[in-house]
N, C-alpha and C positions, 0 to 999 in steps of 0.2 A: 672443530666439533663444538656443539653447544654444551654448556655446563649443566649437568643434571644432578639434582639432589632430592632425597626423600624427606618430606616434611613430617613433623610430629603427627599430623592428621592421617598419615599413610599415603597421601597423594604425592605426585612427582612434579617437580618444578624444573622447567627448562629456561636457561638464560642465554641470550645472545647479545652481541654488541654491534652497533651500526658503525659506519665509517667514521663517525665523529666520536666514537668511544662511548656513546650512551647505551646503557644496558636496558634490555626489555625482557620481562619474564612472563611466563604463562604456566598455569598449574593444571594438571590432568590426573585422572584417576589411575592411569596406567603409565608405566615407564616407557613403553613402546610409543604411546601417544605423544608423550613429552619429547621423546627423541625425534619422532617424525616431524613434529612441529618445528623443533629447533633446526633440523637439517633443511627443512623447506625454507625457513626464514633466511638462513645463511645462503642458500642457493639463490633466493630472490635478491639478496644484497649483491651477490656477485653479478647478477644479470642487470642490476640497477632497476629492479621492478618491485621494490619493497612495498608491501601492502599494509593495510590497517591491522595492527597487531591485536586489537581488541575486538575485531569483527566477529570472531567465533563465540563471543560471550552472549550473542543475541539469543533470546529464548526461542524455542522451537515454535511456539504459537505465533510469535511475531513474524518469524521467517515464513511460516506456512501462509500467513495472510498476504505477505508480499508476493510470494510465489503464485498464490491463487489469483491475485489481481492481474498478473502478467501473462497467464497462460491463455492459449487460444484453443478451445474445444467446442464441439457442437453442444447446443443447449441440453439435449437429452443425456449426453455423456456427462455434462457438468452436474446435472441433477443427481445422477447415480454416484458420481465421485464425491459430491458434497455429503451425501448420506453415508458413504463409506468412511470418509474422513471423520465425520461427526461421531460415528458409532465405534470405529475400531482404532483410530489413530490418535485423535485429540485427547481422549481421556487418559491415555498412557503417557504420551510424549509432551503434552502441553507445557509443562514447567521445566523441562530439561533445557540446558544450554546446548546449542547445536554442536559445539565443539566437544561436549562431554559424551556424546553418543558413540559407543564402540560397536564393532561387529558382533561381539558377544551379547551386547545389550539388545541388538536387533534380533538375534537368534532366540534370546530369552523371551522377547515379546511375541515372536511367532509361536513359540511353545505355549505361552499363556493363552493365545487365541485357540490353539488346538485343545488345550485342557478345558477351556470355556465352552467347548462344543461348537465352535464356528466351523462352517463348511470349508473344504479346500478351495473352492472357487472364490469365496468371500475373502479368505486369507490371502490368496494370490493377488486379488485386486488391491487389497489394502497394502500388501508389501510393494507392489509395483508403484503405487502412489507415493509411498514413503521413499522408495528408491529415487523416484523422479524429483521429489523435494530435496533430497540430500545431494543428488547430482547437480542440481542448480546451485546449491550452497558451495560446491566445489568450483563451479564455473564462476561464481562471484567472489572467490578467494576467501570465503568464510571459514572453510576447512580445507585441509590439504588432500584428503582422500575420503571417499564415501564409505561409511560403515556397512552399506548394503552390498556386500560382495561375499560370494561363497556361502550363501544362506540356504539351509535345507528347508524346503517347503513340503507340506503334505501332498502326496500324489493325488491327482484328480482321476477319478474313475471314468473310463471311456465307455459310454453306453452304446451298444450295437444299434445300427439304424433299424427303424421299424417302418414297415410299409403297409399300406392298405391293400387288401386283396381286391380283385376286380368286383367281387360281390359286395364287399364293404363299401367301396367307392360308389357303386351304382345305387346302393341303399341310401346313401347320404344324398346323392343327386336327386333321387326320386322324391325326397322330402322337401326340396327347395323349389322356389319359383324364380322367375327372372327378376333382377339380373344376377341373383346369387348363383343360379345353376351354371351359367356361362363362366362366371368368375371362378367358382370352385373347380369346374371342369378344367379350366386353364391352369389352375394351381396344381391339380393332380398330375397333369401331363407335362408340365414345364418345370415344376419345382420352384416357382417364383415365391418369394416371401410376400407377406401381407403388404408391406409398404411398396414393394415393386409392382404388385397387382393394382393397388389403388393409385399409383402414380403413372401407370401405363398410358401413353398417348397414342392416338391412332396412327400418327405419322411414323411411329416406331415399328409398325407392323409391315413386313415385306410380303404382300399377298402373293406375289408371283413366285417367290422362293420358299414360301411357307416358313417364315422366320420372324422373330421379333427381337428387338434390341432393348436391353435393360439399360436405361440411362437415368431417368428420373425416379425418385422415390417420394412417397407421401409420408410425412412425419407429423408429429404433434405441432411442429412449427410451420407446417405447410409443405407444399411440393418443392423439392430441391432438384437442381439440375445435375446431380451426381449421386451415386449410391454410396454406401458406407465406406467402401474401399475401392481401389483401382481394379482389383480382381472381380468385383461385383458387376462392373460394367462389361456386359458380355452379349453374345448372340445366342439365341435359344431356338431350336427347331420346334415347329408346331405340327402335330398330327393333323391329317386332313379333316377328320370329323370335328376336331376342336376349332379349326379354322372356319369350318362351315357354321358352327355355333356362334363364333365371333361375328361372322358376316351377317347372320340373322339379327344378332343383338344390335349391330351398328347400322342396320338398314335405315336409310334416310336420316342418318345422324352425321354430324360434322366429324369426318374421319381424321381430322388433325388434332382435335382436342382430347381431353381425358376420356378414356374408354368407359370407365365405371364412375359415373358422376353422382349417383345418389346413394352410395354405400359408405358406411363407416364401420370400423371394427366393432364398436359397441353395439350397433344395431344388428350386426351379423350374429353376435353372441346371443342376442335376444330372440333370434328367429327359432 
């Protein structure tokens, strides 16, 4: 068992000995943290996989930067995550030592975000990012266990779906010219997202079976050959009158390329 003692500062110090008899100590705010660290170090000694004792002293800001440089995400996700980290995570945790962050500290941080009026979705995104950062710290043997566990998060309200009536949909279509009318008509009857509509290729339309295949999406970074998730890659039925509108729109057009070639989200909003 590691040797534990309480320091005059109120912190707890754990001490272990290696096989050569050399002692190593670490100090923690809580007795449970000191005990867990000591037990983990002794377990590593028994396995012959003793790690860097001082690794957990790294500041959160430094570890965040290392984690950020190593992750692989889409550019749009990266931009949103960067904003979330800059706004909700860094101001609170930047100067903390990674090893000093406890589960209760994380819960207190979540409560502060709630009291500051942050929305449930923003809080959940910030927490998930912090959790990912701390899980990576565990994987790199900086800490023995993540503090992001059994954390209570504010509930997210679920809004009921809202649908256009036939009259509302027709009113919108009557105000649009081509190619907007065909594009919006397709959106009404298939439920495709904007990026899926703008990334639709002609060869993804099965004219005989009245179906289309969602494969490519159009993003700020250009057209990609896969949607946001595996579930988004799907087959969608097309009503006959929508298929007829598509056929008229694509008359004498290359049916293998992008279906809607002159539209952008910004220009649609300006119509």
